[in-house]
Residue frames as qw, qx, qy, qz and C-alpha x, y, z in Angstrom:
[[0.727, -0.032, -0.137, -0.672, -68.22, 223.48, -114.54],
 [0.202, -0.189, 0.942, -0.191, -69.31, 220.01, -113.48],
 [0.609, -0.156, -0.560, -0.539, -71.89, 217.31, -114.01],
 [0.423, -0.286, 0.605, -0.612, -73.98, 215.82, -111.21],
 [0.496, -0.057, -0.834, -0.234, -75.30, 212.33, -110.54],
 [0.445, -0.186, 0.548, -0.683, -78.13, 211.38, -108.19],
 [0.480, -0.095, -0.801, -0.344, -80.35, 208.35, -107.76],
 [0.445, -0.365, -0.798, 0.179, -82.92, 206.78, -105.47],
 [0.123, -0.220, 0.196, -0.948, -84.67, 209.98, -104.45],
 [0.160, -0.367, -0.914, 0.065, -87.91, 207.98, -104.14],
 [0.192, -0.083, 0.052, -0.976, -90.17, 211.01, -104.44],
 [0.247, -0.447, -0.856, -0.077, -93.55, 210.45, -102.84],
 [0.283, -0.663, -0.162, -0.674, -96.38, 212.63, -101.55],
 [0.789, -0.560, -0.251, -0.004, -95.90, 210.79, -98.25],
 [0.707, -0.282, -0.052, 0.646, -92.34, 212.18, -97.96],
 [0.196, 0.951, 0.203, 0.128, -92.82, 215.97, -98.35],
 [0.412, -0.805, 0.278, 0.324, -89.44, 216.82, -96.78],
 [0.589, -0.123, 0.611, 0.514, -87.62, 214.95, -99.54],
 [0.406, 0.706, 0.501, 0.293, -89.83, 216.48, -102.23],
 [0.061, -0.996, -0.025, 0.066, -89.02, 219.99, -100.97],
 [0.520, -0.609, 0.445, 0.402, -85.32, 219.15, -100.71],
 [0.596, 0.167, 0.619, 0.483, -85.18, 217.82, -104.26],
 [0.268, 0.873, 0.352, 0.207, -87.05, 220.83, -105.66],
 [0.260, -0.930, 0.171, 0.198, -84.53, 223.03, -103.84],
 [0.630, -0.292, 0.559, 0.453, -81.67, 220.97, -105.29],
 [0.514, 0.513, 0.549, 0.414, -83.04, 221.47, -108.82],
 [0.087, 0.958, 0.233, 0.143, -83.52, 225.19, -108.26],
 [0.268, -0.914, 0.291, 0.087, -80.08, 225.87, -106.83],
 [0.522, -0.490, 0.637, 0.285, -77.21, 223.38, -106.98],
 [0.664, 0.300, 0.635, 0.258, -78.27, 221.74, -110.25],
 [0.338, 0.925, 0.160, -0.072, -78.57, 225.16, -111.90],
 [0.138, -0.856, 0.445, 0.223, -74.79, 225.55, -111.67],
 [0.635, -0.178, 0.717, 0.228, -74.03, 222.27, -113.46],
 [0.193, 0.314, -0.630, -0.683, -73.59, 221.42, -117.12],
 [0.620, -0.071, -0.649, -0.436, -75.73, 218.32, -116.79],
 [0.532, -0.281, 0.591, -0.538, -77.73, 216.32, -114.27],
 [0.497, 0.093, -0.827, -0.243, -77.92, 212.53, -114.47],
 [0.651, -0.252, 0.399, -0.594, -80.70, 210.84, -112.49],
 [0.282, 0.286, -0.903, -0.152, -79.87, 207.13, -112.37],
 [0.481, -0.247, -0.812, -0.219, -83.23, 205.59, -111.55],
 [0.401, -0.553, -0.687, 0.249, -85.89, 205.61, -108.84],
 [0.012, 0.293, -0.020, 0.956, -86.60, 209.30, -109.11],
 [0.609, -0.326, -0.038, -0.722, -90.07, 208.34, -107.86],
 [0.443, -0.202, 0.793, -0.366, -91.12, 205.86, -105.21],
 [0.485, 0.318, 0.806, 0.119, -93.52, 204.62, -107.85],
 [0.191, 0.345, -0.300, -0.869, -94.56, 205.90, -111.27],
 [0.566, 0.326, 0.709, -0.266, -97.94, 204.80, -112.58],
 [0.530, 0.519, 0.541, 0.397, -97.55, 206.27, -116.06],
 [0.298, 0.059, 0.119, 0.945, -96.81, 209.52, -117.84],
 [0.252, -0.567, -0.429, -0.656, -100.46, 210.56, -117.49],
 [0.444, -0.405, -0.624, 0.499, -100.11, 210.76, -113.69],
 [0.025, -0.769, -0.273, -0.578, -102.24, 213.82, -112.76],
 [0.612, -0.616, -0.374, 0.327, -100.98, 214.17, -109.19],
 [0.084, -0.994, 0.077, -0.009, -99.66, 217.41, -107.75],
 [0.631, -0.536, 0.456, 0.326, -96.31, 215.70, -107.16],
 [0.680, 0.258, 0.523, 0.444, -95.93, 214.62, -110.78],
 [0.279, 0.891, 0.251, 0.255, -96.87, 218.07, -112.05],
 [0.285, -0.937, 0.184, 0.087, -94.48, 219.92, -109.72],
 [0.664, -0.375, 0.516, 0.391, -91.51, 217.65, -110.52],
 [0.606, 0.469, 0.486, 0.420, -92.09, 217.81, -114.26],
 [0.112, 0.974, 0.125, 0.151, -92.32, 221.59, -114.08],
 [0.440, -0.814, 0.322, 0.201, -89.09, 221.87, -112.07],
 [0.696, -0.091, 0.560, 0.441, -87.20, 219.57, -114.47],
 [0.462, 0.719, 0.391, 0.341, -88.52, 221.58, -117.43],
 [0.102, -0.993, 0.062, 0.004, -87.28, 224.81, -115.82],
 [0.598, -0.562, 0.465, 0.333, -83.88, 223.24, -115.28],
 [0.650, 0.206, 0.571, 0.457, -83.58, 222.00, -118.86],
 [0.282, 0.887, 0.293, 0.219, -84.86, 225.35, -120.20],
 [0.292, -0.922, 0.184, 0.177, -82.07, 227.09, -118.26],
 [0.455, 0.727, -0.512, -0.052, -79.51, 225.21, -120.33],
 [0.359, -0.423, 0.813, -0.177, -78.71, 222.32, -117.99],
 [0.584, 0.144, -0.699, -0.386, -78.91, 218.98, -119.80],
 [0.622, -0.249, 0.542, -0.507, -81.04, 216.45, -117.92],
 [0.517, 0.205, -0.796, -0.239, -80.70, 212.69, -118.37],
 [0.665, -0.267, 0.440, -0.541, -82.80, 210.02, -116.65],
 [0.301, 0.131, -0.935, -0.132, -82.49, 206.26, -116.38],
 [0.747, -0.352, -0.245, -0.507, -85.42, 204.12, -115.35],
 [0.117, -0.383, 0.819, -0.411, -85.18, 202.32, -112.02],
 [0.175, -0.184, -0.967, -0.005, -87.05, 199.43, -110.50],
 [0.069, 0.508, 0.623, -0.591, -89.63, 201.84, -109.04],
 [0.332, 0.704, 0.081, -0.622, -90.24, 203.99, -112.11],
 [0.397, -0.105, 0.771, 0.487, -89.65, 201.67, -115.06],
 [0.359, 0.658, 0.652, 0.112, -92.79, 203.00, -116.81],
 [0.036, -0.741, 0.082, 0.665, -91.27, 206.45, -117.40],
 [0.645, 0.407, 0.571, 0.303, -91.77, 207.12, -121.09],
 [0.396, 0.298, 0.321, 0.807, -91.50, 209.51, -124.00],
 [0.159, -0.833, -0.362, -0.387, -94.28, 211.82, -122.80],
 [0.597, -0.742, -0.090, 0.290, -92.42, 212.42, -119.53],
 [0.613, -0.125, 0.245, 0.741, -89.23, 213.14, -121.46],
 [0.206, 0.564, 0.408, 0.687, -91.01, 215.59, -123.75],
 [0.321, -0.866, -0.307, -0.230, -92.71, 217.42, -120.90],
 [0.627, -0.713, 0.034, 0.312, -89.50, 217.76, -118.86],
 [0.351, 0.873, -0.338, -0.028, -86.96, 218.29, -121.61],
 [0.525, -0.526, 0.669, 0.023, -85.01, 215.31, -120.28],
 [0.597, 0.398, -0.635, -0.286, -83.47, 212.51, -122.29],
 [0.900, -0.271, 0.256, -0.225, -84.21, 208.93, -121.25],
 [0.105, 0.621, -0.771, -0.091, -81.11, 206.74, -121.18],
 [0.820, 0.037, -0.544, -0.175, -80.86, 202.98, -121.76],
 [0.841, -0.537, -0.055, -0.039, -80.20, 200.65, -118.83],
 [0.746, -0.300, 0.189, 0.563, -76.47, 200.63, -119.65],
 [0.341, 0.925, 0.093, 0.140, -75.03, 203.94, -120.84],
 [0.722, -0.088, -0.014, 0.686, -71.40, 204.86, -121.45],
 [0.033, -0.988, -0.113, 0.100, -70.68, 208.46, -120.52],
 [0.677, 0.162, 0.023, 0.717, -67.70, 210.33, -121.94],
 [0.143, -0.978, -0.152, -0.031, -66.91, 213.65, -120.26],
 [0.003, -0.892, 0.451, 0.016, -63.63, 215.37, -121.05],
 [0.338, 0.467, -0.817, 0.022, -61.01, 212.74, -120.17],
 [0.394, -0.116, 0.788, -0.458, -63.38, 210.64, -118.04],
 [0.551, -0.027, -0.657, -0.513, -65.42, 207.61, -119.11],
 [0.288, -0.084, 0.783, -0.544, -67.99, 205.85, -116.93],
 [0.289, -0.262, -0.849, -0.356, -70.70, 203.25, -117.29],
 [0.352, -0.123, 0.323, -0.870, -74.00, 204.47, -115.85],
 [0.415, -0.243, -0.847, -0.226, -76.64, 202.05, -114.55],
 [0.590, -0.590, -0.010, -0.551, -79.44, 202.02, -112.02],
 [0.034, -0.479, 0.821, -0.308, -77.92, 198.86, -110.58],
 [0.774, -0.082, 0.392, -0.490, -80.87, 196.52, -110.06],
 [0.881, 0.374, -0.242, -0.157, -79.78, 194.26, -112.94],
 [0.330, 0.557, -0.700, 0.303, -76.51, 193.64, -111.07],
 [0.479, -0.309, 0.631, -0.526, -78.27, 192.05, -108.09],
 [0.618, 0.185, -0.652, -0.399, -78.39, 188.66, -109.79],
 [0.150, 0.036, -0.926, 0.343, -78.50, 186.69, -106.52],
 [0.407, 0.246, 0.472, -0.743, -82.05, 188.00, -105.97],
 [0.134, 0.112, 0.898, 0.403, -83.69, 185.42, -108.22],
 [0.139, 0.664, 0.713, -0.176, -87.30, 186.45, -107.50],
 [0.074, 0.792, 0.045, -0.605, -86.64, 190.09, -108.32],
 [0.079, -0.376, 0.659, 0.647, -84.75, 189.28, -111.52],
 [0.179, 0.354, 0.895, 0.205, -87.71, 187.20, -112.66],
 [0.110, 0.817, 0.466, -0.321, -90.01, 190.16, -112.06],
 [0.080, -0.676, 0.265, 0.683, -87.57, 192.52, -113.76],
 [0.172, -0.055, 0.806, 0.563, -87.52, 190.45, -116.95],
 [0.123, 0.601, 0.787, 0.069, -91.32, 190.41, -117.04],
 [0.018, -0.846, -0.309, 0.434, -91.74, 194.10, -116.26],
 [0.103, -0.587, 0.396, 0.699, -89.28, 195.19, -118.98],
 [0.377, 0.275, 0.812, 0.351, -91.10, 193.20, -121.68],
 [0.071, 0.027, -0.233, -0.969, -92.42, 195.80, -124.19],
 [0.402, -0.372, -0.682, -0.485, -95.80, 194.05, -124.50],
 [0.460, -0.504, -0.640, 0.354, -96.19, 193.89, -120.71],
 [0.209, -0.280, -0.153, 0.924, -95.26, 197.57, -120.41],
 [0.188, -0.156, -0.441, -0.864, -97.73, 198.61, -123.12],
 [0.473, -0.477, -0.707, -0.220, -100.56, 196.72, -121.45],
 [0.439, -0.427, -0.527, 0.589, -99.66, 198.12, -118.04],
 [0.107, -0.224, -0.055, 0.967, -99.62, 201.79, -118.99],
 [0.305, -0.172, -0.496, -0.795, -102.92, 201.44, -120.86],
 [0.316, -0.447, -0.818, 0.175, -104.81, 200.13, -117.85],
 [0.219, -0.859, -0.291, -0.359, -107.26, 202.55, -116.17],
 [0.134, 0.643, -0.409, 0.634, -105.50, 205.04, -113.90],
 [0.641, -0.515, 0.286, -0.493, -107.23, 203.88, -110.71],
 [0.999, -0.027, -0.039, 0.005, -106.24, 200.27, -111.40],
 [0.640, 0.482, -0.333, 0.497, -102.61, 201.27, -111.97],
 [0.202, -0.659, 0.376, -0.619, -102.63, 203.12, -108.65],
 [0.869, -0.342, 0.196, -0.299, -103.83, 199.99, -106.87],
 [0.934, 0.234, -0.157, 0.218, -101.23, 197.84, -108.65],
 [0.346, 0.628, -0.388, 0.579, -98.43, 200.24, -107.65],
 [0.489, -0.586, 0.357, -0.539, -99.57, 200.22, -104.03],
 [0.980, -0.126, 0.078, -0.129, -99.72, 196.42, -104.04],
 [0.774, 0.435, -0.278, 0.367, -96.20, 196.21, -105.53],
 [0.028, 0.678, -0.436, 0.592, -94.79, 198.48, -102.82],
 [0.734, -0.442, 0.307, -0.414, -96.34, 196.37, -100.07],
 [0.996, 0.079, -0.003, 0.042, -95.11, 193.11, -101.56],
 [0.573, 0.593, -0.340, 0.452, -91.62, 194.52, -102.15],
 [0.237, -0.663, 0.446, -0.552, -91.32, 195.72, -98.55],
 [0.881, -0.283, 0.255, -0.280, -92.48, 192.35, -97.23],
 [0.938, 0.285, -0.104, 0.169, -90.15, 190.39, -99.52],
 [0.392, 0.670, -0.390, 0.496, -87.09, 192.53, -98.78],
 [0.489, -0.645, 0.377, -0.450, -87.58, 192.17, -95.03],
 [0.937, -0.177, 0.289, -0.087, -86.94, 188.43, -95.42],
 [0.805, 0.515, -0.123, 0.266, -83.90, 188.70, -97.70],
 [0.705, -0.433, 0.000, 0.562, -80.31, 188.82, -96.56],
 [0.026, 0.890, -0.131, -0.435, -78.31, 191.97, -97.24],
 [0.347, -0.345, 0.718, 0.495, -75.95, 189.95, -99.43],
 [0.414, 0.445, 0.767, 0.205, -78.77, 188.85, -101.75],
 [0.198, 0.913, 0.348, -0.085, -79.89, 192.46, -102.23],
 [0.199, -0.767, 0.346, 0.502, -76.37, 193.70, -103.03],
 [0.598, 0.646, -0.362, -0.308, -74.68, 193.52, -106.42],
 [0.968, -0.046, 0.204, 0.138, -73.08, 190.30, -107.59],
 [0.337, -0.685, 0.437, 0.475, -69.31, 190.63, -108.07],
 [0.485, 0.076, 0.738, 0.463, -69.30, 188.53, -111.24],
 [0.303, 0.790, 0.523, 0.099, -72.13, 190.61, -112.72],
 [0.104, -0.937, 0.083, 0.322, -70.16, 193.79, -112.04],
 [0.414, -0.443, 0.620, 0.499, -66.99, 192.42, -113.62],
 [0.480, 0.345, 0.742, 0.317, -68.90, 191.13, -116.63],
 [0.249, 0.890, 0.382, 0.024, -70.72, 194.37, -117.44],
 [0.177, -0.881, 0.242, 0.367, -67.61, 196.53, -116.93],
 [0.457, -0.244, 0.709, 0.479, -65.61, 194.25, -119.22],
 [0.455, 0.584, 0.654, 0.157, -68.40, 194.28, -121.79],
 [0.193, 0.962, 0.182, 0.071, -68.18, 198.08, -122.07],
 [0.665, 0.217, -0.186, 0.690, -64.45, 198.32, -121.25],
 [0.236, -0.876, -0.136, -0.398, -65.49, 200.74, -118.52],
 [0.416, 0.290, -0.559, 0.656, -62.87, 202.08, -116.09],
 [0.166, -0.013, 0.528, -0.833, -65.64, 203.37, -113.80],
 [0.272, -0.455, -0.793, -0.301, -69.12, 202.07, -113.01],
 [0.170, -0.076, 0.350, -0.918, -71.64, 204.42, -111.37],
 [0.419, -0.361, -0.744, -0.375, -74.90, 203.02, -110.05],
 [0.403, -0.365, 0.341, -0.767, -77.50, 203.33, -107.31],
 [0.751, -0.153, -0.517, -0.381, -80.24, 200.94, -106.18],
 [0.685, -0.129, -0.659, 0.282, -78.47, 199.28, -103.24],
 [0.369, -0.873, -0.066, -0.310, -78.57, 202.38, -100.98],
 [0.819, -0.438, 0.039, 0.369, -74.95, 201.72, -99.91],
 [0.320, 0.934, -0.135, 0.086, -73.00, 204.82, -100.93],
 [0.689, -0.517, 0.381, 0.335, -69.29, 204.13, -101.36],
 [0.489, 0.745, -0.413, -0.187, -66.38, 204.21, -103.78],
 [0.909, -0.207, 0.357, 0.066, -64.94, 200.72, -104.32],
 [0.112, 0.707, -0.624, -0.314, -61.49, 200.17, -105.81],
 [0.941, 0.155, 0.289, -0.085, -61.45, 197.18, -108.18],
 [0.752, 0.017, 0.294, 0.590, -57.79, 196.80, -109.15],
 [0.238, -0.087, 0.226, 0.941, -57.44, 199.53, -111.78],
 [0.193, -0.490, -0.568, -0.632, -61.17, 200.24, -111.91],
 [0.124, -0.008, 0.510, -0.851, -63.74, 201.94, -109.68],
 [0.239, -0.522, -0.768, -0.285, -67.33, 201.17, -108.71],
 [0.055, -0.092, 0.292, -0.950, -69.13, 204.21, -107.33],
 [0.186, -0.517, -0.835, -0.035, -72.41, 203.59, -105.50],
 [0.126, -0.448, -0.063, -0.883, -74.75, 206.55, -105.19],
 [0.010, 0.136, 0.761, -0.634, -76.60, 207.21, -101.94],
 [0.138, -0.597, -0.724, -0.316, -80.37, 207.23, -101.52],
 [0.123, -0.406, 0.117, -0.898, -82.25, 210.28, -100.31],
 [0.598, -0.490, -0.633, -0.041, -83.58, 209.33, -96.88],
 [0.525, -0.687, -0.254, 0.433, -81.86, 210.71, -93.80],
 [0.188, -0.632, 0.250, 0.709, -79.66, 212.87, -96.07],
 [0.686, 0.704, 0.011, -0.183, -79.45, 213.86, -99.70],
 [0.679, -0.305, 0.492, 0.451, -76.56, 212.52, -101.82],
 [0.558, 0.817, -0.024, -0.143, -74.87, 213.81, -104.95],
 [0.763, -0.142, 0.345, 0.528, -71.84, 212.72, -106.96],
 [0.225, 0.918, -0.095, -0.312, -69.94, 215.49, -108.75],
 [0.796, 0.101, 0.317, 0.505, -67.58, 215.06, -111.68],
 [0.167, 0.973, -0.073, -0.139, -65.33, 217.97, -112.61],
 [0.505, 0.719, -0.454, 0.144, -61.71, 218.53, -113.62],
 [0.193, -0.564, 0.721, -0.354, -60.53, 217.10, -110.30],
 [0.245, 0.025, -0.968, -0.055, -62.47, 213.85, -110.73],
 [0.531, -0.484, -0.607, -0.340, -65.32, 212.28, -108.77],
 [0.042, 0.132, -0.621, 0.772, -66.50, 213.45, -105.37],
 [0.430, -0.512, -0.680, -0.302, -69.57, 212.24, -103.51],
 [0.020, 0.137, -0.499, 0.856, -71.10, 214.24, -100.68],
 [0.247, -0.576, -0.778, -0.037, -74.17, 214.15, -98.50],
 [0.035, -0.235, 0.124, -0.963, -76.19, 217.05, -97.13],
 [0.170, 0.283, 0.753, -0.569, -79.10, 217.57, -94.76],
 [0.006, -0.482, -0.722, -0.496, -82.63, 217.55, -96.14],
 [0.079, -0.527, -0.443, 0.721, -83.90, 220.95, -95.08]]
C-alpha cells in the first residue's frame, strides 16, 4: 500500500479537462491508496463552503466517495482556497490540516506545507497572506453575500495574474533561509510542498525538499511506499 500527495490542481469550471482528470484520479488511482494528501490549491478559487456550483458539488461528492471507501483524505489550505472550512471537511469526510504538518508513515517522516509561506521574498504577497489568514478577516469574508464573494474572488485572480507577470521567478520561489528555518523547527528530514509549480526533488545535505507539480499540461502525483518517494506525471485525458 502507499499514500499519495498532490497539490495545485486549480480546479475551475473554465478548465473542464483538469476537472475530469482529477475526478478520474479520485475514482481510480486514489482508490488503491491508504491515504490522499492534497497540499493546497485544490481549487483555483474557493468562495466559501456554501458554494452552490456544479463544480463544488461534484468534487465534494467524489471526495466523500473516496473517504467512504476507506481511503483517508487530508487537505491543506492554499493561497487560492484559504477559506476552506469545517463544513467542507464534514461534507467530504476529509480532515483539514494546519499550515505546517508533520507526517509519520512507517519509518518515514516529512513536513507537509502548501509552500506559499516559504516565498518570503515576495513582500506584497506575504502582506496579503497575513491579512487573509486573520480569523476576524476570514469570518467577515465568508459571511459576505455569495455574489459579492464571487466578484471579490474574480478580482483577486485578475490582480494576482497581473502582479505575478511583473515579478521575477526568483521572488516567486521559496527562500532558502525560510526552508532551512522551518525544517530545523520541526527537525524534518523531508519537506514536501507545492505552490511554486516547479516539480523537483532537491538534496539539502542530509535532507530533501520535494516540490509537487501543478496540474496544467500534465497531472502530477508523489507516492510514498516501502521503497520511498517517487514523483510521476501523467497525461490529462
